[in-house]
Structures are given as C-alpha cells and as structure tokens.
Residue, then its C-alpha position, 0 to 999 in steps of 0.5 A: m770436026e770430028n765425031y767423038s760419040l761414034y768411038n768406043e770408049r776404049f778409044l776415047q780413054k786414051k784421048v782422056h788420059n792424054l788430055i788430063s796429062n798435063p799437070s799444069i791445068i786447073r779445071n772445074t768440076v761439075a760442082g764448081k770445085r777447082i781441079q788439078i791432076l797432078s798426075p793422070g794415073v795408070h791406064n787401065n786395060l783390065e778390069g775395074p777402073d780406067f785410071l788407076d792411082l791417079a792424083v787431084m788436088i781438089d780445093s788445094q787438097i791432094i786425094i790419091g784414088d781411081a778415075e772412070y771414063h764414061k761418055n755419059s755420066s748415066d753409064w756408072n748406073k747401067h755399068k753397076h759399078s757402085l755393087d763392084e768393090r773394084y770401083k770403090k777408090v774411085i774418087l773422079h768420074i770423067v764424062s763428055n756428057n753430064d745426063l745424069d747426076v749420079n751421086n755426090q760421092f766422087h767428083t764429076l769432071l765434064i770433059s766435052n767432044e769439042e775439047l777432045n778435039e781441040f786437044d787432038k790438034k794440038h797433041n799432033l804439033i806439040n808434044n812438051y812431055t816426051s820423046s817416047d812413045d812409051s805411056s807407062e813411062i810418062e805415068a810413072l813420071h808423074q807419080y814419082s814427081l809428086s811422090r818426091i815432092l810429099r815425101k820432102t814436105a812430109e820430112i820437113k813437116k816433121i822438122l817444122n813442129n819441133d821447133e821454132f821457125q828460123n831455127a827450123t829452116l836452119i836445119i833443113l838447110k844444114n841437112f841439104f847442104s850436108r847431103y850436098l857437100s857428100l856428093r861424089r862429084r866435087p861440089k862447087y861451093n866448099a863447106e866455108f862458103l855454105d857456112n857464110f850462106l847460112s850465117n846471113w841466112q834471116n837477110t836472104k830472099f829465100y826466107s823473106f819468101l818463106l815469112s811472106i808465103n801466107s801473107i803476099e798476093c797467093s796468084e803472085i806466088p809462081d812469079k816470086l819463085v821464078a825471081l829466086l830461081k833467077d836472083s844471083s845476089s846470094g852469090i849462089g849459081a842457077s844450079l845450086r839455086r835450083e836445088i835449094v828452091l826445090n829441096c828446101i824453099f818449096p815443100i817448106s812453103l807447102a808445109q805452112s801454106g794455106e789453101e790458095a797459097r798451096i794451090n798456086l805453088f803446085l801450080w808453078y811446080w808443073s808449069t816452071p821449066s827446066i834452067g838446065s839438065y842433069g847429065i845423069l838423067k840423060k845418061k839413064f833416061p835418054h829419050i825423056s825430056q828435061n823440058f819442066l822442073w817436074q820431069q827431072q824430079g821424076m826421074l829423081e825420085y825414080n833413081r832414088m827408089f830403083g837405081s839400075k832397075k828397069d820397071t818403073n811400075s813395080d810400085n803404085t803411088s799410094d802404096y808407096l807413099l803410105n810407108y810415109s804416113l803422110g795422112e797422119i803428117l800433112d794435112f792436105y792429103q789423104i788417100g781416097q775411098n769411094p764411100y758410095i760403096k759400104e764397107k762389108 
C-alpha cells in the first residue's frame, strides 16, 4: 500500500480535491456532523487556502467558503493561519491525521491515507464525471450546477411566500410552460395540451409529491423523484418530465422542505443519472459528459451566464449568488466566514 505521508502537501492537495469532487457522497465531520461537499471549489496554486469557493451542506445548511488541507491538523497552528486574513473564510479543515483539536470555529473532515489509496485504485479505472483532463472545467461545472438550483429555488421561494400554496405552484408551472413555448425550436406540446395539464394539476403525481414532501419517510424521497421521472400517466414524455422535475418540482420541494428532506433532495440531485443528452450541450461542450443530471444543469447555467464565452472561471459562486440575496430568501444558505479571526 502506498505511504501518502511521504508525499508533499501540494501533491496530496490534488489527490484530496479529486476525492471530494463526488457531490453525492455524505460524510461525517470529526464532530459527527453530516457533510456533503456540493462543490469542491477551485484548487488554489497560489498563496492562501487550498480550495477556494467550496460549497458544503452541513446538517442541511449550505455554506460557501474556503477549505484548507493539511497532513496534520496541528499544521494549522504551525503555519499561523489564524493570523492571516486570507484564511478568514475557511469553513472546512481537511486533514489526514487529526492530532490536535485546533478550534471549534470551522468544521474538520478526516480523510485517511487508506481512503486516498483506495480512491486512487478506483479512479484509475472509473471516471463517471468527465472525459476531459481540464480540472478547472469540472470545478466550474460543480459551481454552476449548484448556482442554478439555488437561484431557481430562491426565485420560487418568493412566489411561494406571496400566495396560497396551490395557486403559487400553478403560477410556477405556468411561468415554466410560458418559457417552454417561447423556445426557438418548436415545442412538442402545444399550448392547449399544457393548459389541460394545468387544469388537472391538483390530481397529478407531481402535486401529490409536493404535498407530501414533509410527511413521507425522508429516505424515500430520492426513489419517489426517480419514480416521477419515469411515470408517464400524465401523458407527458420523459424529456418534458425531466424539465418539470428539475425546474419546478425539485426547487419547490427545496423551498418548503425540512432539514432531513433537504438532505435527501440534494442526495437525489447529485446522484441521479441523466435520462438523455441535450443536443445543444453536445455541440458546445463535446468533451464533457452528460452522465448525471447535475452535469447538464451546470452546463446549462454556464451557457445562460456566458453564452459563447470560454472563460468558465470568470466568476465565483459566492460573488455570483450574492447578486440574488439568497441569504435573505433561503434560510438554509449562507456565505461562510471563519470567526476565529476577528474583524478589524
């Protein structure tokens, strides 16, 4: 077995960054809190924290900030990071050996040498995320995928806050169908068909799922969403069902769900395979796979923001999402900061 303790930290940073880039895995922090790394952030080769603009979900709360990796947790003090302003946004300390309880102002995640070694074995054989060697594009893909769903959830939350639930969900669906009918390519379903669907909205399995989101067994949520994607009883085909779930059902559910439900909603989002590919994305991103729904959503958000531009790192998640005032709308979202360093 490889001895990772012999490698320098720069080398290990890349290993760790690759390992935490699977957003469907739920881990536990040293303190026992559940953590899901929704976006691994940008690997920083300059001075400052190792991973910038990382997004994590800690016990159903989404926090965006920076992360630092050390072989030993005591290296935080040895390197005097607490005195360095560049580290004040660190929300996660990733270590291979937790030899010292540094402080309780950020979360600590233990990734052992054995886990890194096992990941290497699998990583050389299986790569479900991309066929590209350009890791910066993968970092951006995670970021834009998260940005897209949080932006949509915030927009939907405003509608839900201003109307009775049934009517609010109808407004959300009508807005979505209006955009659908305005697409340049000719939609498969005409306005009359969609109006009939809306008139029967209360009786659909989509609406039943929304009503039950906080009463059903939370662990059943991913399976029920998969079932919605497969169910054809509404007369709507697989492609439009996917769009309805991703653009309406999923963000509505996030906007009104409790903590346990939210964890399972995100687990579904980051682990569900795509049911087909988008032709427009194949043309614009021919070297990036569309194996998962979140990958497609990330590319769609990038395309919405930048169009034909090629610089996927021209913005970062926290600055971009600040424009939507998400912290004022979503009670489970915040931009993190390490309060261990006092403001001047």
